[in-house]
Residue frames as qw, qx, qy, qz and C-alpha x, y, z in Angstrom:
[[0.842, 0.163, 0.174, -0.483, 128.12, 140.78, 156.03],
 [0.328, -0.293, 0.872, 0.216, 129.24, 137.24, 155.26],
 [0.690, 0.344, -0.242, -0.589, 128.02, 135.92, 151.89],
 [0.486, -0.176, 0.854, -0.051, 127.40, 132.16, 151.84],
 [0.594, 0.383, -0.366, -0.606, 126.83, 130.37, 148.52],
 [0.440, 0.216, -0.867, -0.087, 127.53, 126.73, 149.43],
 [0.739, -0.468, -0.269, -0.403, 125.13, 126.30, 152.37],
 [0.702, -0.081, -0.523, 0.477, 128.06, 125.60, 154.71],
 [0.285, -0.854, -0.091, -0.425, 127.00, 127.67, 157.67],
 [0.334, 0.353, -0.624, 0.612, 129.56, 128.60, 160.31],
 [0.406, -0.400, -0.761, 0.309, 128.71, 127.82, 163.91],
 [0.115, -0.296, -0.314, 0.895, 128.50, 131.48, 164.87],
 [0.331, 0.032, -0.306, -0.892, 125.66, 131.95, 162.33],
 [0.402, -0.281, -0.854, -0.175, 123.58, 129.03, 163.57],
 [0.222, -0.597, -0.656, 0.405, 120.69, 129.46, 166.00],
 [0.144, -0.054, 0.164, 0.974, 119.72, 132.53, 164.03],
 [0.393, 0.643, 0.419, -0.506, 116.85, 134.75, 163.02],
 [0.284, -0.040, 0.657, 0.697, 116.38, 134.50, 159.26],
 [0.499, 0.560, 0.160, -0.642, 114.20, 136.22, 156.69],
 [0.474, 0.055, 0.798, 0.369, 113.42, 134.13, 153.60],
 [0.471, 0.751, 0.338, -0.317, 112.41, 135.50, 150.21],
 [0.666, 0.471, 0.281, 0.506, 113.35, 136.62, 146.72],
 [0.271, -0.744, -0.112, 0.601, 113.44, 140.27, 147.85],
 [0.481, 0.379, 0.434, 0.661, 113.38, 141.48, 144.25],
 [0.033, 0.778, 0.194, 0.596, 113.75, 145.24, 144.37],
 [0.459, -0.247, -0.558, 0.646, 114.18, 145.26, 148.15],
 [0.121, -0.618, -0.278, -0.725, 111.35, 147.79, 148.42],
 [0.246, -0.451, 0.380, -0.769, 109.94, 149.47, 151.52],
 [0.879, -0.238, -0.069, -0.408, 107.73, 146.45, 152.27],
 [0.858, 0.136, -0.414, 0.272, 110.77, 144.14, 152.28],
 [0.274, 0.431, -0.456, 0.729, 112.71, 146.56, 154.48],
 [0.583, -0.465, 0.153, -0.648, 109.87, 146.62, 157.00],
 [0.971, -0.134, -0.178, -0.091, 110.10, 142.82, 157.34],
 [0.727, 0.277, -0.382, 0.499, 113.90, 142.89, 157.58],
 [0.061, -0.555, 0.346, -0.754, 113.83, 145.63, 160.20],
 [0.779, -0.400, 0.094, -0.474, 111.45, 143.58, 162.35],
 [0.959, 0.043, -0.245, 0.137, 113.62, 140.47, 161.91],
 [0.468, 0.449, -0.403, 0.646, 116.74, 142.41, 162.88],
 [0.359, -0.547, 0.285, -0.700, 115.03, 143.77, 165.99],
 [0.937, -0.250, -0.050, -0.239, 113.99, 140.24, 166.97],
 [0.830, 0.229, -0.335, 0.384, 117.60, 139.07, 166.56],
 [0.157, 0.536, -0.381, 0.737, 118.92, 141.95, 168.66],
 [0.626, -0.487, 0.150, -0.590, 116.36, 141.34, 171.41],
 [0.977, -0.183, 0.044, -0.099, 117.25, 137.64, 171.60],
 [0.263, -0.746, 0.579, 0.199, 121.00, 138.18, 171.05],
 [0.800, 0.166, 0.557, 0.149, 120.99, 136.01, 167.94],
 [0.223, -0.234, 0.521, 0.790, 122.66, 136.46, 164.53],
 [0.531, 0.612, 0.293, -0.508, 120.47, 137.86, 161.77],
 [0.274, -0.204, 0.747, 0.571, 120.61, 136.37, 158.29],
 [0.609, 0.464, -0.004, -0.643, 118.78, 136.36, 154.98],
 [0.511, 0.028, 0.824, 0.244, 118.06, 133.37, 152.75],
 [0.493, 0.636, -0.032, -0.593, 117.45, 134.23, 149.11],
 [0.793, 0.185, 0.562, 0.142, 117.59, 132.49, 145.74],
 [0.179, 0.720, -0.394, -0.542, 119.49, 132.94, 142.50],
 [0.038, -0.224, -0.313, -0.922, 118.28, 133.00, 139.79],
 [0.482, 0.019, 0.294, -0.825, 114.83, 134.31, 140.61],
 [0.439, 0.090, 0.888, -0.106, 112.61, 131.16, 140.67],
 [0.587, 0.630, 0.336, -0.382, 110.02, 132.48, 138.19],
 [0.371, 0.752, -0.439, -0.322, 112.77, 132.95, 135.58],
 [0.187, -0.328, 0.925, 0.051, 114.08, 129.45, 136.27],
 [0.495, 0.286, 0.791, -0.218, 110.68, 127.82, 135.80],
 [0.547, 0.755, 0.353, -0.081, 109.74, 129.86, 132.73],
 [0.586, -0.177, 0.340, 0.714, 112.69, 130.29, 130.37],
 [0.280, 0.656, 0.473, 0.517, 110.57, 132.53, 128.13],
 [0.251, -0.954, -0.160, 0.037, 110.65, 135.26, 130.78],
 [0.687, 0.297, -0.084, 0.658, 113.74, 137.29, 129.89],
 [0.083, 0.414, -0.159, 0.893, 112.90, 140.62, 131.54],
 [0.586, -0.575, -0.554, -0.139, 111.59, 140.40, 135.08],
 [0.612, -0.322, -0.409, 0.596, 114.02, 141.62, 137.71],
 [0.105, -0.982, -0.134, -0.078, 113.84, 144.96, 139.49],
 [0.144, -0.855, 0.497, 0.028, 117.46, 144.64, 140.56],
 [0.764, 0.337, -0.549, 0.049, 120.34, 142.28, 139.80],
 [0.838, -0.339, -0.363, 0.226, 122.19, 140.17, 142.35],
 [0.499, 0.144, -0.242, 0.819, 124.99, 142.71, 142.89],
 [0.209, -0.484, -0.035, -0.849, 122.46, 145.44, 143.64],
 [0.765, -0.486, -0.325, -0.271, 120.59, 143.16, 146.00],
 [0.773, -0.154, -0.360, 0.499, 123.79, 142.33, 147.89],
 [0.251, 0.312, -0.133, 0.907, 124.68, 146.02, 148.11],
 [0.449, -0.534, -0.132, -0.704, 121.29, 146.88, 149.62],
 [0.847, -0.394, -0.357, 0.021, 121.55, 144.03, 152.15],
 [0.624, 0.062, -0.319, 0.710, 124.96, 145.32, 153.23],
 [0.065, -0.470, 0.049, -0.879, 123.46, 148.72, 153.96],
 [0.704, -0.508, -0.197, -0.456, 121.06, 147.00, 156.37],
 [0.089, -0.576, 0.729, -0.358, 124.03, 145.52, 158.28],
 [0.951, -0.070, -0.113, -0.279, 122.91, 141.93, 157.92],
 [0.564, -0.575, 0.590, 0.048, 125.19, 139.37, 159.63],
 [0.324, -0.179, 0.848, 0.380, 125.05, 136.83, 156.81],
 [0.635, 0.425, -0.102, -0.637, 123.43, 136.29, 153.43],
 [0.516, -0.067, 0.846, 0.116, 122.80, 132.73, 152.27],
 [0.501, 0.469, -0.302, -0.662, 122.35, 132.70, 148.47],
 [0.673, 0.031, 0.737, -0.054, 120.84, 129.38, 147.42],
 [0.083, 0.262, -0.681, -0.679, 121.42, 128.37, 143.82],
 [0.683, 0.301, 0.406, -0.527, 117.99, 127.78, 142.34],
 [0.212, 0.359, -0.788, -0.452, 118.68, 124.93, 139.91],
 [0.700, -0.058, -0.559, -0.441, 116.92, 121.73, 138.89],
 [0.503, -0.054, -0.791, 0.344, 118.18, 119.84, 141.91],
 [0.008, 0.085, 0.514, -0.853, 117.00, 122.47, 144.35],
 [0.497, -0.007, -0.179, -0.849, 113.67, 122.92, 142.57],
 [0.703, -0.091, -0.659, -0.252, 112.96, 119.23, 143.15],
 [0.200, 0.060, -0.755, 0.621, 113.54, 119.54, 146.89],
 [0.351, -0.629, -0.661, -0.208, 110.28, 118.99, 148.78],
 [0.203, -0.781, 0.073, -0.586, 109.18, 121.64, 151.23],
 [0.823, -0.564, 0.025, -0.066, 109.71, 119.29, 154.17],
 [0.846, 0.040, -0.009, 0.531, 113.31, 118.60, 153.03],
 [0.234, 0.675, -0.033, 0.699, 113.86, 122.34, 152.64],
 [0.525, -0.752, 0.072, -0.393, 112.74, 122.80, 156.23],
 [0.919, -0.374, 0.070, 0.105, 114.71, 119.84, 157.57],
 [0.827, 0.157, 0.062, 0.537, 117.94, 120.08, 155.55],
 [0.336, 0.524, 0.005, 0.783, 118.38, 123.85, 155.31],
 [0.318, -0.716, 0.003, -0.622, 116.35, 125.64, 157.95],
 [0.826, -0.542, 0.045, -0.150, 116.91, 123.03, 160.67],
 [0.924, -0.114, 0.047, 0.361, 120.14, 121.12, 160.03],
 [0.584, 0.384, 0.026, 0.715, 122.23, 123.82, 158.33],
 [0.005, -0.595, 0.044, -0.802, 120.87, 127.00, 159.92],
 [0.375, -0.358, -0.756, 0.399, 119.12, 125.70, 163.04],
 [0.090, -0.462, -0.144, -0.870, 116.82, 128.73, 162.80],
 [0.089, -0.287, -0.739, 0.604, 115.04, 129.97, 165.90],
 [0.320, 0.660, 0.358, -0.578, 112.83, 132.55, 164.24],
 [0.361, 0.175, 0.667, 0.628, 111.79, 132.64, 160.57],
 [0.261, 0.594, 0.168, -0.742, 110.33, 135.76, 158.96],
 [0.252, 0.136, 0.802, 0.524, 108.49, 135.13, 155.70],
 [0.342, 0.106, -0.113, -0.927, 105.90, 136.93, 153.57],
 [0.662, 0.151, 0.512, -0.525, 102.38, 135.56, 153.45],
 [0.798, 0.511, 0.007, -0.320, 102.46, 134.64, 149.76],
 [0.099, 0.647, -0.743, -0.142, 105.94, 133.13, 149.55],
 [0.978, 0.064, 0.018, -0.199, 106.15, 129.55, 148.24],
 [0.034, -0.667, 0.744, 0.029, 109.02, 127.10, 148.63],
 [0.583, -0.114, 0.800, -0.077, 109.92, 123.47, 147.98],
 [0.228, 0.072, 0.845, 0.478, 109.13, 121.20, 145.02],
 [0.007, 0.543, 0.671, 0.505, 106.57, 122.77, 142.67],
 [0.062, -0.327, 0.172, -0.927, 106.35, 125.67, 145.15],
 [0.568, -0.451, -0.640, -0.253, 104.02, 123.61, 147.39],
 [0.458, -0.300, -0.548, 0.632, 105.42, 124.90, 150.64],
 [0.103, -0.714, -0.230, -0.653, 103.56, 127.80, 152.25],
 [0.199, -0.534, 0.412, -0.711, 103.02, 129.57, 155.55],
 [0.863, -0.285, 0.042, -0.415, 100.78, 126.77, 156.85],
 [0.937, 0.120, -0.281, 0.173, 103.41, 124.11, 156.17],
 [0.367, 0.486, -0.446, 0.656, 106.13, 126.24, 157.72],
 [0.417, -0.504, 0.302, -0.693, 104.10, 126.97, 160.85],
 [0.918, -0.228, -0.020, -0.322, 102.90, 123.42, 161.49],
 [0.885, 0.149, -0.314, 0.308, 106.45, 122.04, 161.39],
 [0.057, 0.775, -0.318, 0.543, 107.87, 124.71, 163.69],
 [0.697, -0.573, 0.296, -0.313, 107.38, 122.86, 166.97],
 [0.988, 0.010, 0.090, 0.122, 109.02, 119.67, 165.68],
 [0.718, 0.388, -0.058, 0.575, 112.04, 121.51, 164.25],
 [0.510, -0.562, -0.286, 0.585, 112.28, 124.01, 167.10],
 [0.197, 0.055, 0.169, 0.964, 111.61, 127.32, 165.33],
 [0.189, 0.656, 0.555, -0.476, 108.87, 129.93, 165.29],
 [0.317, 0.415, 0.528, 0.669, 107.39, 131.41, 162.11],
 [0.022, -0.613, -0.305, 0.729, 106.62, 135.12, 162.13],
 [0.336, 0.576, 0.566, 0.485, 104.48, 136.71, 159.44],
 [0.167, -0.254, -0.115, 0.946, 105.10, 140.44, 159.28],
 [0.327, 0.734, 0.491, -0.337, 102.08, 142.63, 158.66],
 [0.557, 0.369, 0.413, 0.619, 102.35, 143.77, 155.03],
 [0.103, -0.414, -0.030, 0.904, 103.01, 147.38, 154.16],
 [0.362, 0.656, 0.654, 0.105, 100.13, 148.97, 152.25],
 [0.097, -0.237, 0.183, 0.949, 99.99, 151.87, 149.84],
 [0.465, 0.096, -0.212, -0.854, 96.55, 153.24, 148.92],
 [0.810, -0.077, 0.329, -0.479, 94.91, 150.13, 150.44],
 [0.899, 0.347, -0.264, -0.048, 97.05, 147.78, 148.29],
 [0.813, -0.469, 0.233, 0.254, 99.78, 145.55, 149.67],
 [0.172, 0.841, -0.454, -0.238, 103.15, 146.80, 148.43],
 [0.896, -0.027, 0.426, 0.124, 104.75, 144.09, 146.31],
 [0.334, -0.350, 0.587, 0.649, 107.44, 143.57, 143.69],
 [0.329, 0.454, 0.762, 0.324, 104.67, 142.84, 141.16],
 [0.067, 0.922, 0.340, -0.172, 103.16, 146.29, 141.69],
 [0.236, -0.750, 0.306, 0.536, 106.54, 147.92, 141.21],
 [0.394, -0.012, 0.742, 0.542, 107.20, 145.96, 137.99],
 [0.246, 0.709, 0.644, 0.148, 103.82, 147.12, 136.70],
 [0.069, -0.940, -0.098, 0.320, 104.62, 150.75, 137.56],
 [0.361, -0.480, 0.528, 0.601, 108.00, 150.49, 135.82],
 [0.368, 0.259, 0.774, 0.446, 106.36, 149.13, 132.67],
 [0.122, 0.854, 0.502, 0.058, 103.95, 152.10, 132.70],
 [0.408, 0.498, -0.039, 0.764, 106.74, 154.65, 133.08],
 [0.439, -0.837, -0.153, -0.288, 105.52, 155.77, 136.50],
 [0.647, 0.267, -0.456, 0.549, 109.07, 156.28, 137.71],
 [0.151, -0.513, 0.329, -0.778, 108.30, 158.84, 140.42],
 [0.825, -0.335, 0.040, -0.454, 105.93, 156.35, 142.02],
 [0.913, 0.116, -0.347, 0.182, 108.44, 153.51, 141.61],
 [0.391, 0.425, -0.456, 0.677, 111.15, 155.51, 143.34],
 [0.450, -0.484, 0.248, -0.709, 108.80, 156.35, 146.18],
 [0.942, -0.196, -0.070, -0.265, 107.93, 152.67, 146.72],
 [0.835, 0.212, -0.352, 0.367, 111.56, 151.61, 146.57],
 [0.518, -0.820, -0.028, 0.240, 112.80, 154.39, 148.81],
 [0.374, -0.502, 0.462, 0.628, 115.53, 155.15, 146.25],
 [0.496, 0.582, -0.283, -0.578, 115.81, 155.73, 142.51],
 [0.933, 0.160, 0.322, -0.021, 115.30, 152.62, 140.39],
 [0.033, -0.768, 0.552, 0.323, 118.64, 151.76, 138.81],
 [0.948, 0.316, 0.014, 0.014, 119.84, 149.62, 135.93],
 [0.385, -0.706, 0.540, 0.249, 123.42, 148.44, 136.19],
 [0.894, 0.351, 0.267, 0.087, 125.27, 147.25, 133.11],
 [0.543, -0.330, 0.403, 0.659, 128.36, 147.26, 130.95],
 [0.352, 0.737, -0.110, -0.566, 128.69, 149.70, 128.05],
 [0.728, 0.149, 0.607, 0.283, 128.71, 147.86, 124.72],
 [0.132, -0.241, 0.449, 0.850, 129.69, 149.02, 121.25],
 [0.503, 0.612, 0.498, -0.354, 126.88, 150.34, 119.08],
 [0.616, 0.555, 0.403, 0.388, 126.59, 151.76, 115.57],
 [0.383, -0.266, -0.026, 0.884, 127.99, 155.14, 116.70],
 [0.098, 0.677, 0.538, 0.493, 124.91, 156.91, 115.34],
 [0.347, -0.866, -0.296, 0.204, 124.73, 159.10, 118.43],
 [0.483, -0.463, 0.212, 0.712, 128.21, 160.44, 117.75],
 [0.324, 0.255, 0.576, 0.705, 127.36, 161.10, 114.10],
 [0.083, -0.758, -0.493, -0.419, 124.31, 163.17, 114.95],
 [0.082, 0.600, -0.254, 0.754, 126.07, 165.05, 117.74],
 [0.648, -0.516, 0.235, -0.509, 124.80, 163.20, 120.83],
 [0.350, 0.334, -0.865, 0.130, 127.21, 160.55, 122.09],
 [0.797, -0.355, 0.041, -0.487, 125.50, 157.71, 123.93],
 [0.110, -0.339, 0.919, -0.170, 126.51, 154.75, 126.08],
 [0.737, -0.023, -0.436, -0.516, 124.63, 151.62, 125.06],
 [0.223, -0.254, 0.851, -0.401, 123.63, 149.10, 127.72],
 [0.463, -0.176, -0.792, -0.356, 121.61, 145.90, 127.37],
 [0.575, -0.470, 0.105, -0.662, 118.71, 145.49, 129.77],
 [0.143, 0.214, -0.942, 0.213, 119.75, 141.89, 130.58],
 [0.240, -0.359, -0.901, 0.028, 117.15, 140.40, 132.97],
 [0.061, 0.210, 0.360, -0.907, 115.66, 143.71, 134.10],
 [0.305, 0.669, 0.654, -0.177, 111.97, 144.43, 133.73],
 [0.333, 0.323, 0.393, 0.794, 111.42, 146.59, 130.64],
 [0.036, 0.501, 0.347, -0.792, 110.34, 150.15, 131.47],
 [0.485, 0.772, 0.366, -0.186, 107.93, 152.02, 129.24],
 [0.645, 0.223, 0.306, 0.663, 109.75, 152.71, 125.99],
 [0.090, 0.946, 0.204, 0.236, 110.80, 156.29, 125.74],
 [0.389, 0.539, -0.299, 0.685, 113.01, 159.06, 127.08],
 [0.648, -0.664, -0.349, 0.133, 113.94, 159.53, 130.74],
 [0.029, -0.850, 0.372, -0.372, 115.80, 161.99, 132.92],
 [0.929, -0.170, -0.276, 0.177, 118.56, 160.00, 134.66],
 [0.226, -0.851, 0.472, -0.037, 121.62, 160.25, 136.84],
 [0.906, 0.280, -0.301, 0.102, 124.62, 158.07, 136.05],
 [0.592, -0.714, 0.358, 0.102, 127.32, 156.84, 138.41],
 [0.831, 0.486, -0.124, 0.243, 130.55, 156.61, 136.44],
 [0.550, 0.339, -0.424, 0.635, 134.01, 156.36, 138.02],
 [0.391, -0.459, -0.617, 0.506, 132.30, 156.98, 141.39],
 [0.011, 0.196, 0.036, -0.980, 131.08, 160.37, 140.16],
 [0.313, 0.590, 0.722, -0.179, 127.36, 161.11, 139.73],
 [0.044, -0.130, 0.378, 0.916, 126.44, 162.85, 136.48],
 [0.539, 0.470, 0.379, -0.587, 123.11, 164.02, 135.08],
 [0.074, -0.161, 0.781, 0.599, 121.96, 162.72, 131.75],
 [0.691, 0.261, 0.047, -0.672, 119.16, 161.69, 129.46],
 [0.271, -0.158, 0.941, 0.129, 118.33, 158.14, 128.40],
 [0.673, 0.198, -0.264, -0.662, 116.24, 156.39, 125.80],
 [0.461, -0.082, 0.876, -0.117, 114.85, 152.89, 126.27],
 [0.713, 0.507, 0.202, -0.440, 113.75, 151.29, 123.04],
 [0.803, 0.176, 0.498, 0.276, 114.54, 150.01, 119.57],
 [0.133, -0.481, 0.316, 0.807, 115.45, 153.27, 117.77],
 [0.577, 0.536, 0.613, -0.070, 112.51, 153.12, 115.29],
 [0.279, 0.872, -0.144, -0.376, 113.87, 156.04, 113.22],
 [0.101, 0.602, -0.756, -0.238, 116.73, 153.70, 112.24],
 [0.866, 0.055, -0.345, -0.357, 114.54, 150.56, 112.12],
 [0.027, -0.484, 0.809, -0.332, 116.37, 149.09, 115.12],
 [0.778, -0.133, -0.543, -0.285, 115.62, 145.53, 116.24],
 [0.606, -0.078, -0.641, 0.464, 117.53, 145.26, 119.53],
 [0.419, -0.856, -0.256, -0.164, 116.19, 146.63, 122.80],
 [0.594, 0.159, -0.307, 0.726, 118.75, 148.97, 124.37],
 [0.307, -0.886, -0.224, 0.267, 119.21, 151.56, 127.06],
 [0.552, 0.462, 0.046, 0.693, 121.05, 154.50, 125.45],
 [0.411, -0.801, -0.263, 0.347, 122.44, 157.13, 127.80],
 [0.395, 0.672, -0.031, 0.626, 123.75, 160.59, 126.98],
 [0.585, -0.555, -0.331, 0.490, 125.80, 161.81, 129.96],
 [0.124, 0.977, 0.093, 0.147, 125.94, 165.59, 130.15],
 [0.087, -0.922, 0.374, -0.053, 129.43, 167.07, 129.94],
 [0.663, -0.393, 0.625, 0.126, 131.22, 163.73, 129.50],
 [0.632, 0.638, -0.326, -0.295, 133.15, 162.85, 126.34],
 [0.272, -0.499, 0.822, -0.024, 135.23, 160.00, 127.77],
 [0.619, 0.152, -0.692, -0.339, 135.21, 156.60, 126.03],
 [0.550, -0.330, 0.553, -0.532, 133.31, 154.30, 128.38],
 [0.798, 0.174, -0.500, -0.286, 133.28, 151.03, 126.41],
 [0.704, -0.035, -0.682, 0.193, 133.28, 148.03, 128.77],
 [0.007, -0.219, 0.525, -0.822, 132.85, 150.30, 131.79],
 [0.230, -0.481, -0.842, 0.078, 130.13, 149.39, 134.28],
 [0.118, -0.289, -0.001, -0.950, 127.52, 152.13, 134.69],
 [0.039, -0.455, -0.810, 0.367, 124.70, 152.60, 137.17],
 [0.091, -0.276, -0.360, -0.887, 121.84, 154.44, 135.50],
 [0.010, 0.387, 0.738, -0.552, 119.24, 155.76, 137.93],
 [0.006, 0.534, 0.616, 0.579, 115.84, 156.77, 136.53],
 [0.054, -0.177, -0.376, 0.908, 114.48, 160.09, 137.76],
 [0.435, 0.490, 0.318, -0.685, 111.54, 161.02, 135.53],
 [0.522, 0.374, 0.700, 0.313, 109.73, 159.86, 132.39],
 [0.026, -0.402, 0.166, 0.900, 109.94, 162.54, 129.67],
 [0.623, 0.397, -0.133, -0.660, 108.12, 161.19, 126.61],
 [0.896, 0.105, 0.428, -0.058, 107.30, 157.94, 124.75],
 [0.386, -0.261, 0.655, 0.595, 109.56, 156.59, 122.04],
 [0.596, 0.673, 0.273, -0.341, 108.50, 157.57, 118.52],
 [0.668, 0.169, 0.469, 0.552, 109.66, 157.24, 114.93],
 [0.050, 0.750, -0.038, -0.659, 110.80, 160.48, 113.33],
 [0.737, 0.650, 0.155, -0.102, 110.59, 161.14, 109.60],
 [0.678, 0.578, -0.243, 0.384, 114.30, 161.98, 109.34],
 [0.667, -0.132, -0.375, 0.630, 117.48, 162.59, 111.37],
 [0.080, 0.363, -0.050, 0.927, 116.94, 166.36, 111.40],
 [0.581, -0.535, -0.219, -0.573, 113.59, 166.00, 113.13],
 [0.843, -0.308, -0.392, 0.204, 115.15, 163.53, 115.59],
 [0.506, 0.112, -0.271, 0.811, 118.01, 165.95, 116.42],
 [0.189, -0.473, -0.038, -0.859, 115.57, 168.80, 117.04],
 [0.751, -0.499, -0.287, -0.324, 113.56, 166.63, 119.42],
 [0.788, -0.151, -0.377, 0.463, 116.67, 165.46, 121.29],
 [0.236, 0.307, -0.180, 0.904, 117.68, 169.10, 121.80],
 [0.484, -0.507, -0.124, -0.702, 114.24, 169.82, 123.25],
 [0.859, -0.347, -0.376, -0.010, 114.46, 166.75, 125.51],
 [0.645, 0.023, -0.345, 0.681, 117.90, 167.72, 126.82],
 [0.028, -0.413, 0.081, -0.907, 116.77, 171.30, 127.48],
 [0.675, -0.494, -0.232, -0.497, 113.79, 170.00, 129.41],
 [0.866, -0.255, -0.365, 0.230, 115.90, 167.63, 131.50],
 [0.491, 0.163, -0.273, 0.811, 118.57, 170.23, 132.25]]
């Protein structure tokens, strides 16, 4: 898969079938659309590409939103590679691009740069200045710019259209089993281990501390997890929260990896959530906390 970040499209990727969207989470609904787009490309002997945006537009327009993403860019790229996409065009969503009108987006990017023949897009996707572009605008300009717009039938779960918004809501409620089912894989937070106060070591449970960065915040509490470290998958237990027993103020993901005593500072970990165990709570003292952690670990193991 060729990754393009400067909009300079090689000739062999022009006259293509493209799917356009944020694809946050790359859930089963997204994969349905991408599979249909890929089949269209194969049938017409055309290259298949994806156009996506970085950062996620909603976080660009509203700087107060700090925790929104289901996956980060690296994870998104990794999932696209698994789908054997020919090229991925990552458009930098900045002030200049946000001021691009929908007709200029169609003319300058979809027509001049990509010369798309088929465009797959979700029904609710918006593009162009102030997000004024929509399916209607894309369809009515298709004949003039020589492309056809295809709206894939949305994937439904329990009569509701599967969307990234639904998955974010489920994550925030701690419904991890449901989240993993909708994603088709375990929801994973990827991040670098930072130095903490070493309280875990003092009480007998070493933890790796990871900031949530731009990820959506899951329900605060304890989870059963698996951790990919040094390309080896390990079981573990994790806490998402502020550590109220110690009057903590910073939101962290703390992971205790079973059977691992190695120093992992500055190492990149992939923490996959398996099951919600219990909500975060404040204990009256460290002894009570230690007893509860022992119970949690026994339950997870």
